[in-house]
N, C-alpha and C positions, 0 to 999 in steps of 0.2 A: 486606731485599730481598739479602743477601747472596748469596745461590745467584742471583740474576739478573745480579748487577754479575759477578760469576766468571763464568758461563754467557757473558756479553758478550764480557769481557774474552778466553776461548778463543776466539769465534767468528774476532777481527779476528786475534790472534794464530797462530791454525791455520792461516786460509786457507780456512774456512769458509766466509765472506763473499763475492759474485764478487770477480774480480780488481782491483786497483788499490781499493778500498777504504778510504778511510783512517777512517772515524769509523760508527760503530753507534750508535742511541740507542734506549732504549726507554721510551715515556709511558705512563702512567697517568692515569687519567680521573679526577677527582676529583666527589664528589658533587654541588657545586653549581657544577661546568661549567668547573671549572680543568681545565689537565693537569700533571704535575709529572713532572720526568725522573727516573725511576723509577733508572735505570742507564744508565749510556755507556761507551762504550770510546775512543779517540781523540782528542779534545776536551782542551784545553786546563784546569787548575785553575778559570781566570776565568772561561774563557769556559762550562765547566758549570757556576760558578756565577749567571753571566749568564742562565742557560735552564734554572736549577731548578724555574721555578715559571712557567708562564703563565697569566694571571688569565681569568677570563670574557670572551667578548665578541670576545677578541683573535685575528685569524682567524690560522691557520698551518697549513702544510702537510701536521702531524699531527694538528691539528683536523677540518680537512676529512676526514681520514679515518675519524675518529672519527665526526663529524655524520653522512656520508652514506654509508661505508662501503663508498668506492669505493677502489680502488688507483693511486696516481701511481708512474710509470717513468719512468728517466731520459732515452726518447727522447720521451715526451709533454712537451715544452716546461718552460718556467718554470715552478714549481709556486705558485699564488695566496698570497697573504698572507706576512706577513713571517718568517725563514727564520735556522734556523741558520747560521752560514758565508755569509750573503749571499744574495739571490735567484737568483745568477747560477750557485749552484753545483748541481753535477745531484745527483739524489738518489732513494731509491727506498722509497715511505712506502704502508705495509699497515694496515691495521686488526687489531685483533687480539681475534680473536673467541672468546667461552667462552660453551657453550651457548645460542648465538645473541643473545647481549650483547654490544656493543664495546666491551671493557676500556681499548682505549687503542691505542695505535699503534707501530708498529716503522720506523723511518726509518734508511738505509745510504747516507752520502754519499762523493761522489767527488772529489778534487781538478780533476781533468779530464774533458770527458765520453767516458765508455765506450764502447767497441763495443757495441753492441746485443746486450742482454742474448738468449742462448739460452733456448727452452724448459723444459733440464732446471739452468739457473741459477734461471732463479724459481721455480719445484718446490721448489728446495732454497732459494729465500728465503721462500717459503709454510710449507714444514715450520718453518724457524725461526722465526716470527712464530707460528703452532701453538705449541712450544716455549715461547715467551718470555710468550705469552698461560696455559699450564697454570702456569709457575712463577709467573706476577704474581700468581695464585689469584682465587677468587670471594670479593669481600667477605662478611663474617659478615653471617648473619641480623641485620635489627634488632631484630626479634623470634622468640624458639623458636618450631617448629611447636605446639608446647604450647599456648602463648599466644594464638597466630593464631585460634583459634575462638574463645576467649572477647573476643578484640579485634572481631571481625567482629559478635558478637551486642549486644556494648555501642553500635554505632552506632547517632543516630539515622534513619538515612537508608536506603533499600535496598542491599544490599552482597552482592558476590559474590566469592571466594576462588580467583583462576584459577591453574594451574599451566601453563606453555610446552610443547607438542606440536613437539618439532623433529622436524627433516628435512635431512639433509644442515650439519649443524649452525649452522641456520636456524628460530625459530620462525613455525609455520606455522597452525600451530591452538592452541587454551588448553581444557585439560580445566576443568569447575567443581568445586571439591576441594568447597566450599560455599557456600550459600546465610546470606545474617544472618536473623534473628528475625522482622523487618520485610519480608522481599524477597519480592514478588508477583509472579508469573510474567504478564508481558504476555498469554498464552494462556492462562490458566487453570487451568494444571497444577499438582499439591502440590511442596510442593521438592524431598522427599523423592527424585521423579523426576526432578528434573534432577543431584542429585550423583552424580558419577562420571564424567557424557555429559560430549562436547565439544561447545565453542559453537558449530560447526558445523554437529554435527546437530541442537543447540537450537534456534538462531535462524539457519537458513539463510538466508533472506531478510533479515534483518536485516544480517547480513556481510555479504552484497552489497550491501546501501544505504548502507554508512558504518560500521558498527561495532566492526569487524575492525582497519581501517586503523589506527585511534589507538591500539588495543593492542598491535600490532606494534611501533612507531614507539614507545610508553613502556619496552615490554621491551627494543627495541635499543639505546637512548640510555641507560637507568637515569634518568631524565627522568620527574620526575612531573607532570600537566596536568593544570589544572583547571579548568570551566566551560566547557568546546569544546561548541560548540552541534551535535548531529547531526540529523536529521531521519530514522531510519530505521524501514522500514518490515516488524512483525511479521506473519506470516500462518499463517494455519491454517482447515485445509479447503477452502482454496479462497480463502475470505475474505480479506483484506487490512486491517490496521490503519496506516495514517498514523502515526508518531509524533515529537513535538516533544521532544527531551531537551537536559539538558547532564549534558555526563560527568564522569568526575572519578578521575584513575587514581593508583596511586601504589604503585611497587615495593616490594615486603615480600622483601626475600633474592632469590633467584631466582621469584619468585613476583608476583602483582599482585593487590593491592587496585581492586575497580569499585565506583564508584557511580554511580549515577544518579538526576535531579532530573527531572521535567516540567519543560518551558520557559512561563515566567513568561507568554507571547505564546500558551499553550495557550487554546481556549474553556473558561471556566469551569463547572464542573460546573451552575449553575443556568443555562446558555444548552445545553450537553447537554441535560439534562432539559427542557426545556422543547422542543427543539428533537424528543425522543424520543417526548414526549407527544402532539406534531401528529400523526408519523407513526401511531403506534400507534391513534390516534381514528380516521385516515382509514383503515386495514389494517382497523380492528378488534381489535388485539391487545392483551393486557396479559398482563402476567407476573405469577409468585410467585413466593412461596422459603420454606421449614420448614426449620427448626430445634430439633429435639426438646431437649426437657428435661433437667435430672437427674430430674427426680421426675417420675411421673404426672403431668400437666396442667397442667407450666411449659411448653413448648415457646412458638415463636415461630411466628406467620402473617403474612408478610407480604403484601398484595396491591395491584398498580396502581390506579389508578385507573380505574373501566371494570368492575371484575370483580361489585361490588356490583349496577350497573345489570343487567349479562349477567344474575346469577341473579334477579335479581328481589330482592333483599333491600333494607331499609334503610341508610341510611348508617351508620348504627350500628350494624349486626346483625353478629357474632362470623363472621370467616371459614371457610371450609368447607376444610375438611385432606382432602388427596386419598383420604387412607385412605375418609373417609366419601363420596366421588363418589357411589359407588352410588347414596345412599338419595336421590335429587336428579338422575335420570333414568330414561328408559321401562323398565321392567320389562326388554324384548328388549332392552336396549341394557348392563346390566348385569353380563354375561360379560363382554365387551368392556373393559369397565371396571373391573373386577376381576381378570382377567388382564394390565392396564398395572400397577394397581397393584403386583401380583405379581413384575413382572419391573424393575420400580422398584428396589422395596424390598428383595427378596431376591434376583433374581440379579445385581443392580448394575448392570443395565444400561440405556439410555434406550428408549422406548416411545413412541407415537402411539396415539389412538383418536379415531373420529367416534363421535357418539351428540348422541340428542334430549335435552338439558337439560331438563327440569320445573321453573315457576317457579309461585311462589304463585299467581298471578292467571290459571292454568288453563293458558298459552297456553307453548310450547316452542321453543327453540330449538336448530336442529343446529348443536352447535359442535367444534371440534377440540381438544384436548391433547395438546401434548407436553412428553414431563417427562424430567428425567436426575436420579439419581442425584449428590450430592457426596463424596466421598469424605475422609477425614480421613486424616492421614501412616501410620497405619496400618492404613491399608484398608478401615477401617472405617465403615458409613453416618451421616454426620455432617449432613446434610440431603437435603431434595430442591428442586429449583428447575425453574421448565418456564414454559409460556404456555396461557393457552387465547385461541382466535380464532374467531370470530363466522361461520360461513360458510352462514347461512340462504340469503343471496341467491344466492349460487354453488349453496345444493342447490336449492333451487326454480327458478333455472334450468335446473339440471342435468334437474332430473324436467321440465318445462315442453317442452323439447327432447328427451328421449328421451321422451317420453308421446306427442308430435307425432311425431315418428321410427316409434316402433311404429305409432300409427295411420295412415302416411301409408307405410310399405315397400311394395315391387315394384309399381311401378304410375306413369304418368305425371304424375296428379296427385296424387301424394304427393310425386314427386319439385318440383312446382311448389311444393307448399306448404312442403315444407322452404326452397326459396330466396326462397319471399313471406317465411317467418318468418325468415331471416336479415337480407332487406333490411328489415324492421320490425325487428331489434335491432337495426340499424347504424342506422337512422333516431333509433331514441330514444338510443340513447349517444350518438351527434353532435349537439351543438345546432346549430338553423338560424343563429344568431348567437352571436360569440364574448360573452363574459363584460361589466356593463361596466367600461370600464379608464377613466374620466375623473378618477380621482384620482389615476392613473399618468402624467397626460399623454400618452397613445395614443392614437389610432383605428384599430381594427382593422375587417377585415371576411371574412367565412371563405364558402367554397361549397364543396359536395361531389353531385357528378355521377353517381347510377350508372349501371352498363354498361346500354347498351341493352336488350341479352336480359337476361331475366330469371336465366335458369339461367349466369349467367354474375358473380353478386354475389359482391364480392369485399371483400377485409378492409382499401380504405386508411380510412385515421382522419388527425386534426388536433386539436390540443388548443392553448386559450389559457388559461394559467392567470396570476394575481394571486399573487407568491411572499410568505412574510414578508421584510424587507429592503431592500422598493424594486425587485426583478426582474421580470420577465417571461417566465414559460416561453411558449415557441415550438415544437413541434413536428409534423412530419405524419411516416407512416410507410406501409407497405404492406406486407400481409403475405403472404407466398404461399400460391398457391392461390385456391379460391373454394369458394362455399357457408357452410354452418353452423361450418364446423369454420375455415373463414378470419376469418367475422365473431365466432365465441369467442375465438379466437386477437390478433383485435383488440383485444376487449372486456380481455383479462389484461394484455395490453401496456401499454395508454392506461390503463387503472388503477392499474398497478407503476408507471407511470413518474410520477402525481401525484401516487402516495404517497413514491413517494421523493424527488420532487424538493423538499420541505421541508425537506430534513436540511440542505441548503445547498452539497449537490457542485458540482461542477462539471460540462459537459455533457459530457465524457469518461468521470466515474466515473461519470454516470446510466448512460449505451450501458452501461458494464462492467457495471453492478447486472443491467440489464433483460436483457442476454445473457446471464447468468446464469440468468433466468428463463426466459426461451427456451429453453436448454439441457435446462431440467431441469424443462419442462413434460411429462406421460406421452405426449402424441402428440407432438412434439418440435417448436418451430414454427421458422420462418426468417421473416425479415422485413428491410426496409430501412426505416429513419428517419435523420431528420437532429433535432437536438437541441438550440434557440436559444437561449441568456439574453440579454434585454434588459435593460441600466438605463438608463429614461428620463431620469434625470435627466440623465447627460452623452452618450446614445446609444453608450454600450459596447458591443458583440456580443464572447460565445463563444460557439461553435458546434464540434460532431462531430458526425461519419455514421458511419453503419454501413450502408456499398453505399449511400447515397442519393445523388441528385444533390444539388447544391450548392445556397445559397441565393442569388438574386440582388438585385441593390441598384439604385435604379433612382431615379437623381439627377437634378436639371434638365437636364447637361451630359450625358448617356446613360446606358445602363445598364453593369451589369459582374457578370459570375460570376463571385463569389466563391471564392476556391480552396478543394480537395477533400483536407481533412488525411485520414490514412492509416485508415481501419478497415473491416471485414469485416462484411456482414450477419449478422443475428442470431441466434444459434442456430445459427451455420458450427462454430465455433470454442470450446471450453471459457475455453481460458487467452484469447481476443484481445486484443488493446490499443486505443484508441482515442485518438487524436490531438484538441489541439484546435487552433481559429484564432478569434483576434481582428481585430476591425475597428470604424469606427465610422458611426453612421448619424448623418448629418446632417439641420437643421431641416426640409427640405422633401423628402429621401427617403424610398424607399418599400422597406423589406423583403419580398419574394415567396419563401414555399414552395408547394413542391408536388409530385406525385408521376407517374409517368413518364405514367398517362394521359392529360397534359395534350399531349405532344410526341411520344410514341414512335410511330413511322412503319416500315414493313417496309422502305421504299424509301431510305432514310435514316439519318446518324446521329442521335441527340439532341441534339449539339451544333448541329448543322446547323437543324434542328428550332428550337429555342430561339430561335435567332438569325432565323429568320424569323420564328416569332410575337411576339417584343416590338419588330422594325420595322415591322411592320404593325400592332400595336395602338396606336403611337406612345406617349409620354407618359401616365403614371395619369393627369394632372390632380386637382380638389380631389375628387370621386366616387370612393373606392376600391369602392364597392359596384357603378359600371356599368363600372368598368374589368377587376373580375374576370368581370363578364356575357361585356362582348367577348372578352379571354384564351379565355373557352370557347367562345364564336362561331367564332371565329377559329381553334380549336384546329386543326392539322393532323394530329389521331393519328387511325390506321386500327387502330387493334388494339381498340377495344371495351369498352375497359377503364374499372375505378373511376378519380374526379380528384378530387383534394383540393386545392384551393388555399386560403392565408393572408396576407394585405395587412396592415401596418401601418405608421404612419404617427408621427412623435412632431409633436402640433401644438404 
């Protein structure tokens, strides 16, 4: 450090430091967190010896500058911590920055308070700090670059090697130089596609939700970080994947070695698998994956449970490869299936097709298949994966509705028949009574009142569903419009919610998914809805709303309209977010969910109508069925719209 000591001595002797300064000190940050007095001018030999090294954890003005990157000036008051020359000595302290890393600090002392430093004087001190940082130099890389790749691939955990991207001398992003052999991209992309990309470009949402900040701190301070818990969100194609992980970061020369592992409190693979199976069973979806072998006939085909049943095959029958799927479909559908296979295997693009699957017993299932290629590091085809979806019920519903529309087109009788069909469809889908809930300790009652005019059949719906884990789903909604379109939209949203609810997600996430379904419908559906998760064991309520009226809690001492968390109607915005609210349902309380057909009037606000109706009906009493009948009888609505009611009480 001879050059640095000479430079500091010259600064003080030649008057480069501000007038009146009597000492200049240069501190170097050591790897263990201590500070070393790398050079000084103006201190006595005894004082320089006493301050030659500051142990880790001792607060000094220089350490404050290294830890926070903040500057301290003489007019800023007394600097914190123990100080060279005593706490009352005026001083300026500036961090030494080299390639965005804080390598140490520059400290200038005055015997007496100096006049306020001018802007040019402060600029000269900052230039002096830059000079000291340059002379101080970067520490040598502990591992040469040619050895860093070997170190990375030798790790037992997934890891990345990052290089800082600097702007105005500070790190603002990182370039992914290399990923370890065990690294798997959370979004399913090949490792080769990540090399050379920026971290913000590869994981923009994860960086915004907590991944980037600890990496920047580790680079700036040069300190390793281990075991820090993060909850970043990885997002791809509009699908968000919340993750809980533990992060480890180690400086490697001017680079960072980063490793992460799933947190121990993440759901186990068996939990995830069980939820996935329930969701697939309800949605009648099953996946597959094909991996070719090195020789003909040595490949591997994985089928989810349910595919052998869909194909009508015995449980021990071999799986049907995608290349032979055309042998199992109706002759008229073979061209569509062959085009799909050609697109996936040779054009390397995802594709889908709908066909009639012929089963050995002579029956057929209308089936949709979606498949995509799995590409190797060199871009070659390493496999195919996808899913089969049994759409027979949807197909026959569409056929029935299509046939009805064709038969009844262009006449008043045809329009009336279509509305009657929508009404029958609505009544067939909406049960007249809730499912048995005795095991949960709940009593529930439901009512559905169609519009008085048959040509006004709407899309009101409700649902009460006992979920795994001891919770109960309560929901009501109202699809915009009337007639067959509204009724079929109602059917789609209701069934989608039932399938998604078994994942264990909260009401806000369920509405987010339901909004995605509504936005992507061919004839975009718009609807309001309120979704409630009730835990009968302790009366806990979590709910979210999509432009819908909030629930009402009816307690022995009066009624309360619950708060309205933010949430726009379904199908309005592709990136809408839905807030959640919580409350508790007491043993004698009743929770009421309803659609606007119960209270909407043209001459008053909905809030006034709700207040008038609840006051007129009085307490619910022990019989929930009679109470809902009374609400319908006293309803002040004058818009002739459908009405849905759901009431529950913890017994």
